[in-house]
The first five atom37 places (N, CA, C, CB, O) and aatype in JSON, in Angstrom:
{
  "aatype": [12, 13, 13, 9, 0, 19, 19, 19, 9, 16, 9, 0, 16, 19, 11, 5, 13, 1, 10, 3, 0, 18, 19, 12, 3, 16, 10, 12, 14, 3, 10, 19, 10, 8, 3, 1, 1, 14, 15, 0, 13, 10, 19, 18, 10, 8, 10, 17, 18, 1, 15, 0, 7, 1, 16, 0, 14, 10, 1, 0, 15, 8, 5, 3, 9, 19, 15, 0, 16, 7, 10, 15, 11, 15, 0, 19, 5, 7, 0, 19, 1, 16, 10, 19, 1, 1, 1, 10, 10, 1, 0, 16, 1, 3, 7, 19, 16, 0, 19, 14, 5, 18, 16, 19, 10, 1, 14, 17, 1, 11],
  "atom_mask": [
    [1, 1, 1, 1, 1],
    [1, 1, 1, 1, 1],
    [1, 1, 1, 1, 1],
    [1, 1, 1, 1, 1],
    [1, 1, 1, 1, 1],
    [1, 1, 1, 1, 1],
    [1, 1, 1, 1, 1],
    [1, 1, 1, 1, 1],
    [1, 1, 1, 1, 1],
    [1, 1, 1, 1, 1],
    [1, 1, 1, 1, 1],
    [1, 1, 1, 1, 1],
    [1, 1, 1, 1, 1],
    [1, 1, 1, 1, 1],
    [1, 1, 1, 1, 1],
    [1, 1, 1, 1, 1],
    [1, 1, 1, 1, 1],
    [1, 1, 1, 1, 1],
    [1, 1, 1, 1, 1],
    [1, 1, 1, 1, 1],
    [1, 1, 1, 1, 1],
    [1, 1, 1, 1, 1],
    [1, 1, 1, 1, 1],
    [1, 1, 1, 1, 1],
    [1, 1, 1, 1, 1],
    [1, 1, 1, 1, 1],
    [1, 1, 1, 1, 1],
    [1, 1, 1, 1, 1],
    [1, 1, 1, 1, 1],
    [1, 1, 1, 1, 1],
    [1, 1, 1, 1, 1],
    [1, 1, 1, 1, 1],
    [1, 1, 1, 1, 1],
    [1, 1, 1, 1, 1],
    [1, 1, 1, 1, 1],
    [1, 1, 1, 1, 1],
    [1, 1, 1, 1, 1],
    [1, 1, 1, 1, 1],
    [1, 1, 1, 1, 1],
    [1, 1, 1, 1, 1],
    [1, 1, 1, 1, 1],
    [1, 1, 1, 1, 1],
    [1, 1, 1, 1, 1],
    [1, 1, 1, 1, 1],
    [1, 1, 1, 1, 1],
    [1, 1, 1, 1, 1],
    [1, 1, 1, 1, 1],
    [1, 1, 1, 1, 1],
    [1, 1, 1, 1, 1],
    [1, 1, 1, 1, 1],
    [1, 1, 1, 1, 1],
    [1, 1, 1, 1, 1],
    [1, 1, 1, 0, 1],
    [1, 1, 1, 1, 1],
    [1, 1, 1, 1, 1],
    [1, 1, 1, 1, 1],
    [1, 1, 1, 1, 1],
    [1, 1, 1, 1, 1],
    [1, 1, 1, 1, 1],
    [1, 1, 1, 1, 1],
    [1, 1, 1, 1, 1],
    [1, 1, 1, 1, 1],
    [1, 1, 1, 1, 1],
    [1, 1, 1, 1, 1],
    [1, 1, 1, 1, 1],
    [1, 1, 1, 1, 1],
    [1, 1, 1, 1, 1],
    [1, 1, 1, 1, 1],
    [1, 1, 1, 1, 1],
    [1, 1, 1, 0, 1],
    [1, 1, 1, 1, 1],
    [1, 1, 1, 1, 1],
    [1, 1, 1, 1, 1],
    [1, 1, 1, 1, 1],
    [1, 1, 1, 1, 1],
    [1, 1, 1, 1, 1],
    [1, 1, 1, 1, 1],
    [1, 1, 1, 0, 1],
    [1, 1, 1, 1, 1],
    [1, 1, 1, 1, 1],
    [1, 1, 1, 1, 1],
    [1, 1, 1, 1, 1],
    [1, 1, 1, 1, 1],
    [1, 1, 1, 1, 1],
    [1, 1, 1, 1, 1],
    [1, 1, 1, 1, 1],
    [1, 1, 1, 1, 1],
    [1, 1, 1, 1, 1],
    [1, 1, 1, 1, 1],
    [1, 1, 1, 1, 1],
    [1, 1, 1, 1, 1],
    [1, 1, 1, 1, 1],
    [1, 1, 1, 1, 1],
    [1, 1, 1, 1, 1],
    [1, 1, 1, 0, 1],
    [1, 1, 1, 1, 1],
    [1, 1, 1, 1, 1],
    [1, 1, 1, 1, 1],
    [1, 1, 1, 1, 1],
    [1, 1, 1, 1, 1],
    [1, 1, 1, 1, 1],
    [1, 1, 1, 1, 1],
    [1, 1, 1, 1, 1],
    [1, 1, 1, 1, 1],
    [1, 1, 1, 1, 1],
    [1, 1, 1, 1, 1],
    [1, 1, 1, 1, 1],
    [1, 1, 1, 1, 1],
    [1, 1, 1, 1, 1],
    [1, 1, 1, 1, 1]
  ],
  "atom_positions": [
    [[-19.96, -38.02, 32.88], [-19.15, -38.13, 31.14], [-18.37, -37.35, 31.19], [-19.88, -37.8, 29.71], [-18.51, -36.24, 31.7]],
    [[-17.11, -37.91, 30.51], [-15.92, -37.27, 29.94], [-15.88, -36.65, 28.84], [-15.06, -38.0, 29.78], [-16.31, -37.53, 28.09]],
    [[-15.61, -35.41, 27.93], [-15.64, -35.21, 26.82], [-14.39, -34.86, 26.64], [-16.54, -34.48, 26.44], [-13.93, -33.97, 27.36]],
    [[-13.35, -35.65, 25.37], [-11.98, -34.75, 24.98], [-12.15, -33.84, 23.51], [-10.55, -35.94, 24.75], [-12.72, -34.17, 22.46]],
    [[-11.71, -33.06, 23.73], [-12.19, -32.09, 22.49], [-10.62, -32.08, 21.9], [-12.99, -30.24, 22.99], [-9.57, -31.89, 22.5]],
    [[-10.89, -32.41, 20.32], [-9.72, -32.35, 19.59], [-9.41, -30.87, 18.82], [-9.83, -33.51, 18.57], [-10.4, -30.6, 18.13]],
    [[-8.48, -29.92, 18.72], [-8.56, -29.19, 18.04], [-7.71, -28.92, 16.8], [-8.66, -28.54, 18.69], [-6.53, -29.08, 17.13]],
    [[-7.79, -28.6, 15.59], [-7.12, -28.8, 14.51], [-6.58, -27.7, 15.0], [-7.66, -28.97, 13.13], [-7.09, -27.2, 16.0]],
    [[-5.17, -26.98, 14.25], [-5.08, -26.18, 13.75], [-4.3, -26.23, 12.27], [-4.74, -25.55, 14.64], [-3.53, -27.11, 11.89]],
    [[-4.68, -25.16, 11.65], [-4.79, -25.38, 10.16], [-3.71, -24.07, 10.11], [-6.58, -25.28, 9.28], [-4.12, -23.07, 10.71]],
    [[-2.07, -23.95, 9.32], [-1.81, -23.62, 9.05], [-2.07, -22.64, 7.59], [-1.41, -24.21, 9.49], [-1.82, -23.24, 6.54]],
    [[-2.39, -21.63, 7.5], [-2.85, -20.94, 6.37], [-1.65, -20.86, 5.37], [-3.41, -19.53, 6.77], [-0.49, -20.86, 5.76]],
    [[-2.02, -20.79, 4.06], [-0.52, -20.54, 3.47], [-0.13, -18.58, 3.51], [-0.57, -21.29, 1.46], [-0.94, -17.66, 3.6]],
    [[1.11, -18.52, 3.42], [1.27, -17.19, 4.06], [1.8, -16.31, 2.45], [2.65, -17.27, 5.63], [2.8, -16.65, 1.8]],
    [[1.12, -15.48, 2.18], [1.65, -14.79, 1.38], [2.39, -13.48, 1.27], [0.98, -14.81, 0.88], [2.02, -12.45, 1.85]],
    [[3.57, -13.6, 0.4], [5.13, -13.17, 0.29], [4.82, -12.47, -0.86], [6.43, -14.36, 0.13], [4.14, -12.86, -1.81]],
    [[5.48, -11.18, -0.66], [6.22, -10.44, -1.91], [7.14, -9.66, -1.56], [5.43, -9.61, -2.76], [7.33, -9.09, -0.48]],
    [[7.95, -9.64, -2.87], [9.0, -9.07, -2.81], [9.1, -7.51, -2.55], [9.51, -9.43, -3.85], [8.09, -6.89, -2.9]],
    [[10.15, -6.74, -1.98], [10.16, -5.68, -1.95], [11.32, -5.19, -2.3], [9.77, -5.37, -1.05], [12.14, -5.91, -1.74]],
    [[12.2, -3.93, -3.25], [13.3, -3.43, -3.38], [13.75, -2.91, -2.1], [13.27, -2.56, -4.34], [13.06, -2.43, -1.2]],
    [[15.29, -3.1, -2.14], [15.87, -2.66, -0.84], [16.1, -1.07, -0.58], [17.21, -3.34, -0.73], [16.41, -0.45, 0.43]],
    [[15.83, -0.71, -1.81], [15.72, 0.81, -2.05], [14.74, 1.36, -0.97], [15.14, 1.17, -3.61], [14.85, 2.39, -0.3]],
    [[13.87, 0.52, -0.95], [12.19, 1.21, -0.29], [12.54, 1.19, 1.1], [10.49, 0.12, -0.55], [11.98, 2.03, 1.8]],
    [[13.38, 0.37, 1.67], [13.85, 0.38, 3.25], [14.89, 1.08, 3.39], [14.21, -0.93, 3.9], [15.12, 1.46, 4.54]],
    [[15.67, 1.42, 2.5], [17.16, 1.42, 2.91], [16.78, 3.37, 2.85], [18.67, 0.4, 1.49], [17.0, 4.09, 3.82]],
    [[16.3, 3.78, 1.75], [16.14, 5.29, 1.34], [14.8, 5.72, 1.17], [16.82, 5.6, 0.06], [14.45, 6.77, 1.7]],
    [[13.85, 4.92, 0.37], [12.26, 5.51, 0.7], [11.96, 6.23, 2.36], [11.09, 3.98, 0.56], [11.73, 7.33, 2.87]],
    [[12.15, 4.69, 2.77], [11.22, 4.58, 3.87], [11.62, 6.35, 5.01], [11.67, 2.69, 4.79], [10.81, 7.08, 5.58]],
    [[13.23, 6.46, 4.94], [13.56, 7.46, 5.96], [13.43, 8.76, 5.36], [14.95, 7.29, 6.53], [13.46, 9.85, 5.94]],
    [[13.26, 8.52, 4.1], [13.22, 10.15, 3.11], [11.54, 10.57, 3.55], [13.44, 9.87, 0.72], [11.3, 11.59, 4.19]],
    [[10.48, 9.62, 3.11], [9.44, 9.88, 3.73], [8.65, 10.25, 5.12], [9.2, 9.29, 3.43], [7.71, 11.04, 5.28]],
    [[9.27, 9.48, 5.98], [8.82, 9.09, 6.89], [9.78, 10.34, 7.95], [8.95, 7.41, 6.94], [9.17, 11.13, 8.66]],
    [[10.95, 10.32, 7.88], [12.15, 11.26, 8.79], [12.09, 12.68, 8.17], [13.97, 10.62, 8.61], [11.94, 13.63, 8.93]],
    [[12.18, 12.9, 6.78], [12.53, 13.91, 6.06], [10.7, 14.48, 5.87], [13.58, 13.37, 4.56], [10.13, 15.21, 6.67]],
    [[10.09, 13.89, 4.56], [8.52, 14.68, 4.62], [7.66, 14.48, 5.66], [7.61, 14.33, 3.51], [6.52, 14.95, 5.62]],
    [[8.16, 13.68, 6.83], [7.52, 13.39, 8.47], [5.49, 13.12, 7.78], [7.88, 15.57, 10.04], [4.44, 13.74, 7.98]],
    [[5.89, 11.79, 6.87], [4.95, 11.35, 6.14], [4.93, 10.11, 5.83], [4.88, 11.93, 5.2], [4.72, 9.63, 4.72]],
    [[5.29, 9.23, 7.41], [4.57, 7.95, 7.75], [3.71, 7.75, 6.98], [4.02, 7.81, 8.92], [4.1, 6.97, 6.1]],
    [[2.29, 8.2, 6.8], [1.1, 7.54, 6.35], [1.6, 7.67, 4.49], [-0.6, 8.54, 7.0], [0.87, 7.1, 3.68]],
    [[2.44, 8.17, 4.15], [2.2, 8.34, 2.22], [3.33, 6.84, 2.35], [3.14, 10.52, 0.96], [3.05, 5.92, 1.58]],
    [[4.47, 6.65, 3.23], [5.42, 5.21, 3.32], [4.41, 4.01, 3.3], [6.43, 5.07, 4.89], [4.54, 2.97, 2.64]],
    [[3.36, 4.33, 4.13], [2.08, 3.1, 4.61], [1.27, 3.09, 2.79], [0.49, 3.99, 6.45], [1.4, 2.23, 1.92]],
    [[0.82, 3.81, 2.77], [-0.23, 4.06, 2.09], [0.97, 3.0, 0.23], [-0.78, 6.4, 2.23], [0.74, 2.08, -0.56]],
    [[1.94, 3.83, 0.46], [2.73, 3.32, -0.71], [3.13, 1.81, -0.16], [4.15, 4.37, -1.09], [3.52, 1.16, -1.13]],
    [[3.17, 1.31, 0.62], [3.75, -0.09, 1.21], [2.41, -1.13, 0.37], [3.77, -0.15, 3.44], [2.37, -2.1, -0.39]],
    [[1.47, -0.22, 1.03], [-0.13, -1.19, 1.3], [-0.25, -1.49, -0.64], [-2.11, 0.24, 2.3], [-0.3, -2.62, -1.11]],
    [[-0.28, -0.1, -1.55], [-0.56, -0.7, -2.89], [0.85, -1.43, -3.78], [-1.24, 0.6, -3.79], [0.63, -1.67, -4.96]],
    [[2.05, -1.73, -3.33], [2.86, -2.05, -3.4], [2.49, -3.88, -3.75], [3.53, -1.43, -2.32], [2.66, -4.63, -4.71]],
    [[1.81, -4.01, -2.09], [1.28, -5.39, -1.81], [0.21, -5.92, -2.71], [0.74, -5.44, -0.47], [-0.02, -7.06, -3.1]],
    [[-0.57, -4.36, -3.03], [-1.58, -5.4, -3.73], [-1.47, -5.62, -5.17], [-2.99, -4.99, -3.55], [-2.13, -6.46, -5.78]],
    [[-0.37, -4.6, -5.83], [0.04, -4.39, -7.01], [1.05, -5.43, -6.93], [0.43, -3.0, -7.35], [1.88, -5.33, -7.84]],
    [[1.24, -6.4, -6.13], [2.12, -7.66, -6.08], [3.63, -7.44, -7.03], [1.11, -9.03, -6.77], [4.28, -8.28, -7.65]],
    [[3.87, -5.99, -6.84], [5.03, -5.35, -7.65], [5.0, -5.41, -9.25], [0.0, 0.0, 0.0], [6.01, -5.54, -9.94]],
    [[3.78, -5.29, -9.69], [4.11, -5.63, -11.13], [3.56, -3.61, -11.3], [2.86, -7.42, -12.14], [3.11, -2.8, -10.48]],
    [[3.84, -3.53, -12.47], [3.31, -1.85, -13.11], [1.97, -1.66, -13.68], [4.21, -1.32, -14.41], [1.5, -0.67, -14.24]],
    [[1.64, -2.43, -13.51], [0.21, -2.29, -14.16], [-1.0, -2.09, -12.84], [-0.13, -3.88, -15.18], [-1.22, -2.78, -11.84]],
    [[-1.66, -0.75, -13.41], [-2.64, -0.16, -12.7], [-3.86, -0.87, -11.59], [-3.22, 0.43, -13.73], [-4.4, -1.94, -11.86]],
    [[-4.07, -0.31, -10.72], [-4.82, -1.16, -9.97], [-5.84, 0.02, -9.06], [-3.74, -2.24, -9.02], [-5.6, 0.99, -8.35]],
    [[-7.11, -0.69, -9.55], [-8.38, 0.07, -8.86], [-8.27, 0.64, -6.82], [-9.84, -1.35, -9.1], [-7.43, 0.11, -6.09]],
    [[-8.59, 0.99, -6.65], [-8.61, 1.21, -4.94], [-9.15, 2.61, -4.97], [-6.92, 1.11, -4.0], [-8.7, 3.58, -5.58]],
    [[-10.65, 2.53, -3.85], [-10.75, 3.5, -3.63], [-10.1, 4.17, -2.02], [-11.98, 3.51, -3.97], [-9.22, 3.63, -1.35]],
    [[-10.61, 5.1, -1.77], [-9.89, 5.86, -0.44], [-10.16, 4.91, 0.94], [-10.68, 7.58, -0.16], [-9.49, 4.4, 1.84]],
    [[-11.73, 5.02, 0.47], [-11.83, 4.07, 1.73], [-11.1, 2.45, 2.01], [-13.33, 3.85, 1.79], [-10.91, 2.0, 3.14]],
    [[-10.68, 1.59, 0.49], [-10.13, 0.64, 0.82], [-8.82, 0.53, 1.3], [-10.28, 0.05, 0.06], [-8.26, -0.49, 1.72]],
    [[-8.25, 1.98, 1.18], [-6.93, 2.01, 1.79], [-7.02, 2.55, 2.95], [-5.96, 2.67, 1.09], [-6.09, 2.65, 3.75]],
    [[-8.26, 2.96, 3.13], [-8.18, 3.27, 4.55], [-8.63, 2.23, 5.67], [-8.96, 4.43, 4.71], [-8.33, 2.37, 6.86]],
    [[-9.42, 1.1, 5.15], [-9.76, 0.16, 6.11], [-8.4, -0.9, 5.53], [-11.6, -0.44, 6.01], [-8.61, -2.09, 5.77]],
    [[-7.55, -0.71, 5.07], [-6.62, -1.7, 5.15], [-5.18, -1.36, 5.53], [-6.62, -2.31, 3.97], [-4.29, -2.19, 5.36]],
    [[-4.87, 0.16, 6.19], [-4.01, 0.64, 6.55], [-4.94, 1.32, 8.22], [-3.34, 1.57, 5.25], [-4.29, 1.92, 9.08]],
    [[-5.66, 1.19, 8.29], [-6.1, 1.74, 9.37], [-5.86, 3.29, 9.54], [0.0, 0.0, 0.0], [-6.05, 3.8, 10.64]],
    [[-5.53, 3.88, 8.7], [-4.9, 5.59, 8.56], [-6.63, 6.22, 8.32], [-3.42, 5.98, 6.64], [-7.58, 5.66, 7.77]],
    [[-6.56, 7.61, 8.96], [-8.05, 8.1, 8.3], [-8.33, 8.33, 7.03], [-8.48, 9.25, 8.74], [-7.34, 7.98, 6.38]],
    [[-9.31, 8.82, 6.2], [-9.03, 9.29, 4.63], [-8.78, 10.52, 4.56], [-10.11, 9.1, 3.63], [-8.65, 10.81, 3.37]],
    [[-8.62, 11.59, 5.34], [-7.68, 12.58, 4.94], [-6.38, 12.04, 5.41], [-7.99, 14.0, 5.5], [-5.74, 12.33, 4.4]],
    [[-5.59, 11.52, 6.1], [-4.55, 10.7, 5.39], [-4.32, 10.17, 4.89], [-4.1, 10.32, 5.47], [-3.09, 10.16, 4.81]],
    [[-4.94, 9.26, 4.08], [-4.8, 8.31, 2.89], [-4.6, 9.6, 1.72], [-6.39, 7.11, 2.62], [-3.62, 9.67, 0.99]],
    [[-5.49, 10.4, 1.71], [-5.66, 11.13, 1.14], [-4.74, 12.47, 0.67], [-6.5, 11.17, 1.59], [-4.92, 13.2, -0.31]],
    [[-3.57, 12.54, 1.85], [-2.57, 13.55, 1.91], [-1.48, 12.82, 1.61], [0.0, 0.0, 0.0], [-0.51, 13.45, 1.19]],
    [[-1.34, 11.29, 1.75], [-0.77, 10.56, 1.21], [-0.33, 10.18, 0.1], [-1.04, 10.11, 1.44], [0.88, 10.01, -0.08]],
    [[-1.49, 9.94, -1.11], [-1.45, 9.96, -2.31], [-1.17, 11.19, -2.44], [-2.44, 9.49, -2.95], [0.01, 11.15, -2.78]],
    [[-1.6, 12.72, -2.37], [-1.08, 13.79, -3.13], [0.41, 13.38, -2.38], [-1.87, 15.51, -2.92], [1.1, 12.86, -3.26]],
    [[0.76, 13.39, -1.78], [2.14, 13.05, -1.25], [3.12, 12.35, -2.17], [2.0, 12.2, -0.07], [4.19, 12.83, -2.55]],
    [[2.5, 10.81, -2.57], [2.92, 9.9, -3.54], [3.04, 10.55, -4.78], [2.09, 8.8, -3.64], [4.11, 10.44, -5.38]],
    [[1.68, 11.5, -5.49], [1.72, 11.78, -6.59], [3.04, 12.99, -6.9], [0.3, 12.13, -6.86], [3.9, 12.89, -7.77]],
    [[2.9, 14.0, -6.0], [4.02, 14.36, -6.21], [5.23, 14.72, -6.56], [4.04, 14.29, -6.13], [5.67, 15.61, -7.29]],
    [[6.07, 13.21, -5.4], [6.86, 12.91, -5.26], [7.13, 11.82, -6.76], [6.8, 12.61, -3.92], [8.1, 11.09, -6.61]],
    [[6.63, 11.71, -7.72], [6.46, 10.81, -8.89], [6.9, 9.14, -8.32], [7.58, 11.45, -10.26], [7.8, 8.61, -8.97]],
    [[6.44, 8.53, -7.44], [6.5, 7.56, -6.87], [5.03, 6.42, -6.97], [6.89, 8.11, -5.64], [4.92, 5.2, -6.85]],
    [[3.78, 7.86, -7.34], [2.35, 6.95, -7.68], [2.09, 7.73, -9.02], [0.82, 7.07, -6.37], [2.7, 8.76, -9.32]],
    [[0.9, 7.0, -9.96], [0.25, 7.98, -10.91], [-1.24, 7.24, -10.21], [0.69, 7.86, -12.97], [-1.42, 6.11, -9.76]],
    [[-2.09, 8.36, -10.35], [-3.35, 8.47, -9.89], [-3.65, 8.78, -11.61], [-3.7, 9.7, -8.49], [-3.05, 9.42, -12.48]],
    [[-5.03, 7.88, -11.56], [-5.89, 8.0, -12.86], [-7.27, 8.09, -12.44], [-5.73, 6.77, -13.87], [-7.61, 7.76, -11.3]],
    [[-8.23, 8.59, -13.45], [-9.69, 7.82, -12.96], [-10.0, 8.6, -14.45], [-10.81, 8.32, -11.09], [-9.49, 9.49, -15.12]],
    [[-11.21, 7.64, -14.53], [-12.31, 7.75, -15.75], [-13.2, 8.77, -15.37], [-13.22, 6.39, -16.04], [-13.45, 9.42, -16.38]],
    [[-13.87, 9.28, -14.25], [-14.58, 10.75, -14.04], [-14.57, 11.01, -12.63], [0.0, 0.0, 0.0], [-14.17, 10.33, -11.69]],
    [[-15.11, 12.16, -12.7], [-14.87, 12.9, -11.53], [-15.52, 11.86, -10.47], [-15.55, 14.48, -11.57], [-14.9, 11.97, -9.41]],
    [[-16.52, 10.9, -10.37], [-16.99, 9.91, -9.21], [-16.27, 8.49, -9.73], [-18.89, 9.78, -9.08], [-16.74, 7.46, -9.24]],
    [[-15.52, 8.4, -10.38], [-14.76, 7.33, -10.77], [-14.32, 6.61, -9.45], [-13.57, 7.81, -11.65], [-14.73, 7.15, -8.42]],
    [[-13.47, 5.33, -9.29], [-12.48, 4.94, -8.42], [-11.14, 4.68, -8.48], [-12.78, 4.15, -8.06], [-10.56, 3.61, -8.67]],
    [[-10.67, 5.85, -8.26], [-9.04, 5.68, -8.56], [-7.94, 4.99, -9.51], [-8.69, 5.25, -7.68], [-7.65, 4.01, -8.83]],
    [[-7.38, 4.95, -10.33], [-6.4, 3.77, -10.83], [-5.23, 4.1, -9.97], [-5.98, 3.75, -12.58], [-5.0, 5.3, -9.85]],
    [[-4.44, 3.25, -9.34], [-3.45, 3.54, -9.3], [-2.3, 2.79, -10.02], [-3.4, 3.68, -8.25], [-2.42, 1.69, -10.57]],
    [[-1.17, 3.54, -9.95], [0.07, 2.62, -11.07], [1.25, 2.87, -9.92], [0.58, 3.56, -13.14], [1.63, 4.03, -9.81]],
    [[1.79, 1.97, -9.15], [2.69, 2.25, -8.22], [4.15, 2.52, -9.39], [2.74, 0.86, -6.94], [4.38, 1.78, -10.35]],
    [[4.98, 3.72, -8.99], [5.74, 3.53, -9.57], [7.52, 3.67, -8.98], [5.23, 4.21, -10.47], [7.82, 4.42, -8.05]],
    [[8.2, 3.09, -9.47], [9.86, 2.4, -9.1], [10.75, 3.65, -9.88], [10.29, 0.38, -10.04], [11.46, 3.36, -10.85]],
    [[10.67, 4.81, -9.47], [11.48, 5.58, -10.44], [13.31, 5.49, -10.13], [10.86, 7.24, -10.3], [14.1, 6.35, -10.51]],
    [[13.67, 4.29, -9.4], [14.78, 4.01, -8.53], [15.45, 3.19, -10.34], [14.34, 2.8, -6.64], [16.57, 3.23, -10.86]],
    [[14.22, 2.58, -10.75], [15.03, 1.15, -11.4], [14.43, 1.79, -12.53], [14.62, -0.76, -10.97], [13.39, 2.43, -12.63]],
    [[15.64, 1.37, -13.66], [15.31, 1.58, -15.15], [15.84, 0.65, -16.08], [15.75, 2.85, -15.61], [15.61, 0.78, -17.28]]
  ]
}
């Protein structure tokens, strides 16, 4: 007996998001080369993607960011500190053990 298997390949919808040219032209070299914090750039891109470019805060635990980026927890914590210090990210918490809310800032846009 001879069987023929038919494989159906479904192309999933590709999600896209817009990124300001400033992020690639200026911010990436500044964070990666000057500050030597490629993890900060990766976390910034991840949070920008999750926020879909909006300025509304989003909740994300460090573990969520770790899982999405492949960075270590300490690298994510350091990246968040760098981004907050550089005023590229606002981080707030409702309480000490609450999941942080992040607002991705774009100071070059006024």
